[in-house]
C-alpha positions in Angstrom: -34.1 18.1 21.9 -37.3 19.7 20.8 -39.2 21.9 23.3 -42.2 19.6 23.6 -39.9 16.7 24.5 -38.3 18.8 27.1 -41.7 20.0 28.6 -43.0 16.5 28.8 -39.8 15.3 30.7 -40.3 18.3 33.1 -44.0 17.3 33.7 -42.9 13.8 34.5 -40.2 15.3 36.9 -43.0 17.1 38.7 -45.0 14.0 39.3 -42.2 11.6 40.1 -42.5 11.8 43.9 -45.5 9.5 43.6 -45.3 5.7 43.1 -46.7 5.4 39.7 -46.9 8.0 36.8 -50.4 8.7 35.3 -51.0 8.5 31.6 -50.1 11.7 30.0 -52.2 12.8 27.0 -50.3 15.2 24.9 -53.3 17.3 23.6 -52.2 17.8 20.1 -55.3 19.5 18.7 -54.6 22.5 16.3 -50.8 21.5 16.3 -49.3 20.1 13.2 -47.9 16.6 12.7 -44.4 18.3 12.6 -44.8 19.4 16.2 -45.9 15.9 17.2 -43.2 13.8 15.5 -40.6 14.6 18.2 -42.8 13.2 20.8 -43.5 10.1 18.9 -39.8 9.6 18.4 -39.1 10.2 22.1 -41.5 7.2 22.6 -44.7 9.0 23.8 -47.8 7.1 23.0 -50.9 9.0 24.2 -52.3 11.9 22.1 -55.7 13.7 22.3 -57.7 15.3 19.6 -61.0 17.1 19.6 -62.1 17.3 16.1 -62.7 14.2 14.3 -61.9 15.6 10.7 -58.6 17.2 11.8 -57.6 13.9 13.6 -58.3 11.8 10.4 -56.0 14.0 8.3 -53.4 14.2 10.8 -53.2 10.7 12.3 -54.5 8.1 9.8 -51.1 7.3 8.0 -49.0 7.9 11.1 -51.0 5.4 13.2 -50.6 2.8 10.6 -46.7 3.2 10.9 -46.8 3.2 14.7 -49.3 0.8 15.7 -48.6 1.3 19.5 -49.8 4.9 19.5 -53.1 5.6 21.4 -55.5 8.4 20.2 -58.0 10.0 22.7 -61.1 11.7 21.5 -61.4 14.4 24.1 -63.8 16.9 22.4 -67.6 16.9 22.1 -68.6 14.0 20.0 -71.6 14.3 17.5 -73.3 11.0 16.9 -72.8 11.3 13.0 -68.9 11.2 13.6 -69.0 8.0 15.6 -68.4 5.7 12.5 -65.2 7.7 11.8 -63.9 7.7 15.5 -64.1 3.9 16.0 -61.5 2.8 13.5 -59.0 5.6 14.4 -59.3 6.4 18.1 -58.7 4.1 21.0 -60.4 6.0 23.8 -63.4 8.2 24.0 -63.3 10.7 27.0 -66.7 12.5 26.2 -69.6 10.2 26.4 -72.4 12.6 27.7 -75.7 11.3 26.6 -77.8 8.2 25.8 -78.2 8.9 22.2 -74.5 8.9 21.7 -74.0 5.8 23.8 -76.6 4.1 21.7 -74.9 5.2 18.6 -71.4 3.8 19.7 -73.0 0.6 20.6 -74.5 0.2 17.2 -71.4 1.1 15.5 -69.2 -1.3 17.5 -71.5 -4.2 16.4 -71.4 -2.9 12.8 -67.4 -2.5 12.7 -66.8 -5.3 15.1 -64.7 -2.9 17.2 -64.6 -2.0 20.8 -63.4 1.3 22.2 -62.4 2.2 25.8 -64.9 4.9 27.0 -65.0 7.6 30.0 -68.2 9.0 30.9 -68.0 12.8 31.0 -69.3 14.1 34.3 -70.6 17.8 34.7 -69.2 17.9 38.2 -69.6 21.6 38.7 -73.3 21.5 37.5 -72.6 24.2 34.8 -75.4 24.8 32.4 -73.0 25.5 29.5 -71.0 22.3 29.8 -71.8 18.9 28.7 -71.8 15.8 30.9 -73.9 13.7 33.2 -75.0 15.2 36.5 -73.6 13.1 39.4 -77.2 12.0 40.4 -77.8 10.7 36.7 -74.4 8.7 36.8 -75.6 5.3 38.3 -78.6 4.8 35.9 -76.5 5.9 32.8 -73.6 3.7 33.8 -75.8 0.6 34.2 -77.5 1.3 30.9 -74.2 1.7 29.1 -72.6 -1.6 30.7 -75.5 -3.8 31.0 -77.8 -2.9 27.9 -75.3 -1.3 25.4 -72.2 -3.5 26.1 -70.0 -0.5 26.2 -66.4 -0.7 27.7 -66.7 2.1 30.3 -63.4 2.2 32.0 -63.6 5.6 33.9 -65.0 9.0 34.4 -64.0 12.5 32.9 -64.5 16.0 34.0 -63.8 19.7 33.2 -64.3 21.4 36.5 -65.1 25.1 36.9 -62.2 27.3 36.2 -62.6 29.7 38.9 -63.4 27.7 41.8 -61.0 25.7 44.0 -60.9 22.5 42.0 -60.0 20.3 45.0 -63.7 19.7 45.9 -64.4 18.6 42.3 -61.5 16.4 42.1 -62.3 14.7 45.4 -65.9 14.1 44.1 -64.8 12.5 41.0 -62.4 10.4 42.9 -65.4 9.3 45.2 -67.7 8.4 42.1 -65.0 6.5 40.5 -64.2 4.4 43.6 -68.1 3.9 44.1 -68.7 2.6 40.7 -65.6 0.5 40.9 -63.9 1.9 37.8 -60.2 1.9 37.3 -59.6 5.2 35.4 -60.1 8.9 36.0 -59.5 11.5 33.3 -58.9 14.9 34.8 -56.3 17.5 35.1 -55.0 19.8 32.5 -51.9 22.1 32.0 -52.9 24.4 35.0 -53.9 21.9 37.6 -52.4 18.5 36.6 -50.5 18.1 39.8 -53.6 18.7 42.1 -55.8 16.3 39.9 -53.1 13.7 40.3 -53.2 13.9 44.0 -56.9 13.0 43.8 -56.4 9.8 41.7 -56.3 11.1 38.1 -54.8 8.3 36.0 -55.1 10.2 32.6 -53.9 13.9 32.5 -55.0 16.0 29.4 -52.1 18.3 28.9 -51.6 20.7 25.9 -50.1 24.0 26.4 -47.6 22.8 28.9 -46.2 20.5 26.5 -46.5 22.1 23.0 -46.7 25.8 24.1 -49.5 28.3 23.5 -52.0 27.8 20.8 -52.1 30.4 18.1 
């Protein structure tokens, strides 16, 4: 059995005390399709990429063969790449500004496609990170859903690395419930168990599945 499959099984074991398993996104960015095939053959469905060009090269033909695969855009998305994202990806986790929201809305109309979207929240208020501040969230969510007809399914965050993440995960859970959203994308290789205890429904796990990136 391939090491990535063994690792995925271990992760599921670590989470199985809970009633329902979250969706595990295998963050396959920088890994070749040869590393990914064993997971697909094992029946894993959710994969994450952060560069559009790399994703097109890797996934275009394999997604035609496996129509049940779900591809998640987890990196920063430039407006000029939106037209390429819609036909290939099933989820965007990184909606972080109005210009991008408007572009997605326009492209959806043009291509007659609808994509599932998470709003990225800068929950730690870090100047170097993308995402909405929590106080901007309500207005932005209302514009996205009422004016732009976007399918906002949840919130996403990348909390500060050095702090105790519990307070950030708790805050994200609060906002998700307050907005009556169903999904929460948070938790990575080093903190996925803690994120799950605070209601994460999508975990973005890379190195714990594939090993260290070179």
